[in-house]
C-alpha positions in Angstrom: 7.3 48.6 -39.5 8.7 49.1 -36.0 5.2 48.6 -34.6 4.9 45.4 -36.6 8.2 44.0 -35.3 7.3 45.0 -31.8 3.9 43.2 -32.1 5.7 40.1 -33.4 8.0 39.9 -30.4 5.1 40.5 -28.0 3.2 37.7 -29.7 6.2 35.4 -29.7 6.9 36.0 -26.0 3.2 35.4 -25.2 3.1 32.1 -27.1 6.5 31.0 -25.8 5.5 31.3 -22.2 1.9 30.1 -22.6 2.9 26.6 -21.5 3.8 25.7 -17.9 7.3 26.8 -17.2 9.4 24.3 -15.3 12.5 25.1 -13.4 15.7 23.1 -13.8 16.2 22.1 -10.1 14.3 21.9 -6.9 16.7 24.3 -5.3 15.9 27.0 -7.9 12.2 26.1 -7.7 11.9 26.8 -4.0 14.2 29.9 -4.2 12.0 31.4 -6.9 8.9 30.4 -4.9 10.2 32.4 -1.9 11.0 35.4 -4.1 7.5 35.4 -5.7 5.6 34.1 -2.6 4.1 31.3 -4.6 3.3 27.6 -4.1 5.5 25.0 -5.7 3.9 22.5 -8.2 5.7 19.3 -9.0 4.7 17.2 -11.9 5.6 13.6 -10.8 5.5 11.5 -14.0 7.3 8.8 -16.1 8.2 9.5 -19.6 7.1 6.0 -20.7 3.7 6.2 -19.0 0.9 6.4 -21.5 -1.3 8.6 -19.3 1.7 10.9 -18.6 2.2 11.2 -22.4 -1.4 12.3 -22.7 -1.2 14.8 -19.9 2.1 16.4 -21.0 0.6 18.2 -24.1 -2.1 19.7 -21.9 0.6 21.3 -19.7 1.8 23.0 -22.9 -1.6 24.4 -23.6 -2.2 28.2 -23.2 -5.1 27.8 -20.7 -3.2 25.5 -18.3 0.1 27.3 -18.8 -1.4 30.7 -18.0 -3.1 29.4 -14.8 -0.1 27.4 -13.5 2.5 30.1 -14.3 0.4 32.7 -12.6 0.0 30.8 -9.3 2.9 28.3 -9.0 6.6 27.8 -9.5 6.8 24.5 -11.3 9.2 21.5 -11.5 9.2 18.1 -13.1 10.3 14.8 -11.6 10.6 12.0 -14.1 10.7 8.6 -12.4 12.4 7.2 -15.4 15.7 9.0 -14.5 14.9 10.5 -11.1 18.0 12.1 -9.6 19.2 11.4 -6.0 18.5 14.9 -4.6 14.8 14.7 -5.8 14.5 11.2 -4.3 16.0 12.4 -1.0 13.6 15.3 -0.9 10.5 13.2 -1.3 11.8 10.7 1.2 12.6 13.4 3.7 9.0 14.6 3.4 7.7 11.1 4.2 6.0 10.7 0.9 5.3 7.2 -0.4 4.1 7.8 -4.0 2.4 4.9 -5.8 2.1 5.2 -9.5 2.2 8.1 -12.0 1.2 10.7 -13.0 0.8 12.7 -9.7 0.6 16.4 -9.0 2.3 17.4 -5.7 2.2 20.9 -4.1 4.3 22.5 -1.4 4.5 26.0 0.0 7.6 28.2 -0.4 9.0 26.8 2.8 8.9 23.2 1.5 5.8 22.2 3.6 3.4 19.7 2.0 0.2 21.3 0.8 -1.7 19.2 -1.7 -1.6 16.0 -3.8 -3.7 14.5 -6.6 -3.8 11.8 -9.2 -4.1 13.2 -12.8 -6.1 12.5 -15.9 -5.7 13.9 -19.4 -8.4 16.6 -19.1 -7.8 20.3 -19.0 -10.7 21.1 -16.7 -9.5 18.4 -14.2 -5.9 19.7 -14.3 -7.1 23.2 -13.6 -9.3 22.0 -10.8 -6.3 20.3 -9.1 -4.5 23.7 -9.2 -7.6 25.5 -7.8 -7.9 22.9 -5.0 -4.2 23.5 -4.1 -4.9 27.2 -3.8 -8.0 26.7 -1.6 -7.1 26.1 2.1 -10.5 24.3 2.5 -9.6 21.7 -0.1 -5.9 21.2 0.5 -4.8 17.8 1.7 -2.7 19.4 4.4 -5.9 20.5 6.1 -7.3 16.9 6.3 -5.7 15.9 9.7 -7.2 19.0 11.4 -10.7 18.3 9.9 -10.4 14.7 11.2 -9.5 16.0 14.6 -12.5 18.4 14.5 -14.7 15.3 14.2 -15.5 14.9 10.4 -16.5 11.3 9.9 -18.4 11.5 6.7 -17.7 8.5 4.3 -16.3 10.6 1.5 -14.0 12.5 3.8 -12.7 9.3 5.5 -12.0 7.9 2.0 -10.0 11.0 1.1 -8.2 11.0 4.4 -7.3 7.4 3.8 -5.5 8.4 0.6 -3.6 11.0 2.6 -2.6 8.3 5.2 -1.5 6.0 2.4 0.6 8.8 0.9 2.5 9.0 4.2 2.4 5.2 4.8 0.7 5.5 8.2 -0.5 1.9 8.5 -2.2 2.4 11.9 -4.2 5.3 10.6 -5.1 3.6 7.3 -6.6 0.6 9.1 -8.4 2.8 11.6 -10.0 4.8 8.8 -11.0 1.7 6.9 -12.8 0.4 10.1 -14.5 3.8 10.5 -15.6 3.7 6.8 -17.1 0.3 7.4 -19.0 1.6 10.5 -20.7 4.4 8.6 -21.2 2.5 5.3 -24.9 1.5 4.7 -24.8 -2.2 5.3 -27.6 -2.8 2.8 -25.2 -1.6 0.1 -22.3 -3.9 1.0 -22.6 -5.9 -2.3 -22.4 -2.8 -4.6 -19.7 -1.1 -6.5 -18.9 1.5 -3.8 -18.2 -1.3 -1.3 -15.9 -2.9 -3.8 -14.0 0.3 -4.5 -13.4 0.8 -0.8 -12.1 -2.8 -0.6 -9.8 -2.1 -3.5 -8.5 1.3 -2.5 -8.8 1.6 1.3 -8.6 -1.9 2.9 -5.2 -3.4 3.8 -6.0 -6.0 6.4 -8.2 -9.1 6.7 -9.7 -7.8 9.9 -11.7 -5.1 8.2 -15.4 -5.4 7.7 -15.4 -5.0 4.0 -12.9 -7.8 3.6 -14.9 -10.1 5.9 -18.0 -9.4 3.8 -16.5 -10.0 0.4 -14.5 -13.1 1.4 -17.8 -14.8 2.4 -19.7 -13.4 -0.6 -17.3 -14.1 -3.4 -20.2 -15.1 -5.7 -21.2 -11.4 -5.7 -17.6 -10.2 -6.3 -17.8 -9.9 -10.1 -18.6 -7.4 -12.8 -17.0 -4.4 -11.1 -13.8 -4.3 -13.3 -13.9 -3.6 -17.0 -11.3 -3.6 -19.8 -7.9 -5.2 -19.0 -9.0 -5.6 -15.4 -12.2 -7.5 -16.1 -12.5 -10.6 -13.9 -9.8 -9.6 -11.5 -12.0 -8.6 -8.6 -11.1 -11.6 -6.4 -7.4 -10.6 -6.6 -8.2 -7.9 -4.1 -8.9 -10.6 -1.5 -5.6 -12.4 -2.2 -3.8 -9.0 -2.1 -5.1 -8.3 1.4 -4.3 -11.8 2.6 -0.8 -11.5 1.4 -0.4 -8.2 3.2 -1.3 -9.7 6.5 0.7 -12.9 5.8 3.8 -10.9 5.2 3.3 -8.2 7.8 6.1 -7.9 10.4 4.0 -5.8 12.8 0.7 -7.6 12.9 -0.4 -8.7 16.3 -1.4 -12.4 15.9 -3.6 -14.3 18.3 -4.9 -17.8 18.2 -8.3 -16.4 17.4 -7.4 -14.2 14.5 -5.0 -16.8 13.1 -7.9 -19.3 13.0 -10.0 -16.8 11.1 -7.1 -16.0 8.8 -6.7 -19.7 8.0 -10.3 -19.8 7.1 -9.9 -16.8 4.8 -7.0 -18.4 3.0 -9.1 -21.5 2.5 -12.1 -19.6 1.1 -9.8 -17.6 -1.2 -8.0 -20.8 -2.3 -4.9 -18.9 -1.5 -2.4 -21.8 -1.6 -2.2 -25.5 -1.8 -0.2 -25.9 1.4 -1.6 -23.4 3.9 0.1 -25.3 6.8 3.6 -24.5 5.6 2.7 -20.8 5.3 1.2 -20.6 8.8 2.8 -23.0 11.1 5.6 -20.7 12.4 3.1 -18.0 13.2 0.9 -20.5 14.9 3.8 -21.9 16.9 4.8 -18.4 18.1 1.2 -17.7 19.1 0.6 -21.0 20.9 3.8 -20.7 22.8 3.0 -17.1 23.7 -0.4 -18.1 24.9 1.0 -21.2 26.7 -1.2 -23.5 24.8 0.6 -26.8 25.6 -1.8 -29.1 23.8 -1.9 -26.9 20.7 1.9 -26.8 20.4 2.1 -30.6 20.7 -0.6 -31.1 18.0 1.1 -28.6 15.7 4.5 -30.4 16.2 2.8 -33.8 15.4 1.1 -32.5 12.3 4.2 -30.8 10.8 6.5 -33.7 11.6 4.0 -36.2 10.1 3.5 -34.1 6.9 7.3 -33.8 6.4 8.6 -37.1 7.7 10.0 -38.1 4.4 11.5 -34.7 3.6 14.9 -34.6 5.4 15.7 -30.9 4.8 12.2 -29.7 5.7 12.0 -31.9 8.8 15.4 -30.7 10.0 14.3 -27.1 9.8 10.9 -27.8 11.5 12.4 -29.7 14.4 15.2 -27.2 14.9 12.7 -24.3 14.9 10.4 -26.0 17.3 13.2 -26.7 19.8 14.4 -23.1 19.6 10.9 -21.8 20.2 9.2 -24.0 22.7 9.8 -23.3 26.4 7.4 -25.5 28.4 8.9 -28.8 29.6 5.8 -30.7 28.5 6.4 -29.6 24.9 10.1 -30.3 25.0 9.4 -33.8 26.4 6.8 -34.4 23.8 9.0 -33.3 20.9 11.9 -35.5 22.1 9.6 -38.5 22.3 8.5 -38.0 18.7 12.0 -37.5 17.5 13.0 -40.8 19.2 10.3 -42.6 17.3 11.4 -41.0 14.1 15.0 -42.1 14.8 13.8 -45.7 15.4 12.0 -45.6 12.1 15.0 -44.4 10.1 17.9 -46.5 11.5 18.6 -47.8 8.1 19.2 -44.3 6.8 22.5 -43.4 8.6 22.5 -39.8 7.4 18.9 -39.3 8.4 19.4 -41.0 11.7 22.5 -38.9 12.4 20.5 -35.7 11.7 17.8 -36.8 14.2 20.3 -37.7 16.9 21.6 -34.1 17.0 18.2 -33.1 18.5 18.3 -35.6 21.3 
């Protein structure tokens, strides 16, 4: 009888700890990792995410539980109710995590080790853990491999994911250019090229974008299910990133190309209103007197009946232009507008403030 009871408790203990055991705080997690000299595994998920709901039961399985409990100290971060200390920890580590579920690994001293997306497959989940344990497959080793000269396409793609995780825009764009350099140009119209456009390209100055914007007739059939027919949205996504960038170095040449891309993508009905301020800054910076005057004439003509818009346009021009030729030209045009709107006292008074 005693043996039966003992066997029962042993079995109960084994079953009870078969699933992945998660600590109740990051502080306890890293303290325990130091004590046991193990890596830390963080399940980054959202309780309302469908894929996360499919992955969670697999973490309760005996096979996954035994492996992860043996090699890692584990912790969960639920983005649905993420606490401030967890958020501060990830921010401090420079991580910019997009989407869920994700598996993140650190060493016992809180140094980043590995990162992966997840799917509801036991073999895949086990492979992620095995990669985190293998120094040759850890993401933390990618920068050194790049410095050592690895320029293979698949490696550059993986390293781009690393750069995106740490939001290193300069490196992301550099890697995308290098991927284009080594990509077989005869395959630019295939699925691999589209996937690189979708997952690794974030500027209109990249070769993959330039190819696809001019070959939109071939940009179809790559997405299935709920995403079917959305391939061209990648072009507008990339255009929007450049348009809203606060760090992009614009020149008259790349602005002209950008205007063409917006037109080809049918990005907006009024491209002039989206670009004129960038164009003005560039023309003034490049001392393009004639181009500044032409731009002023175009914007004033297009908005001559819109008092509020015209007020902003004229005010912005006069604050930005520095060459006397441009100032004189603008004042001449404003005087003509004033003469044409003498019957509208409010409009005329607004224009007089600029003279």
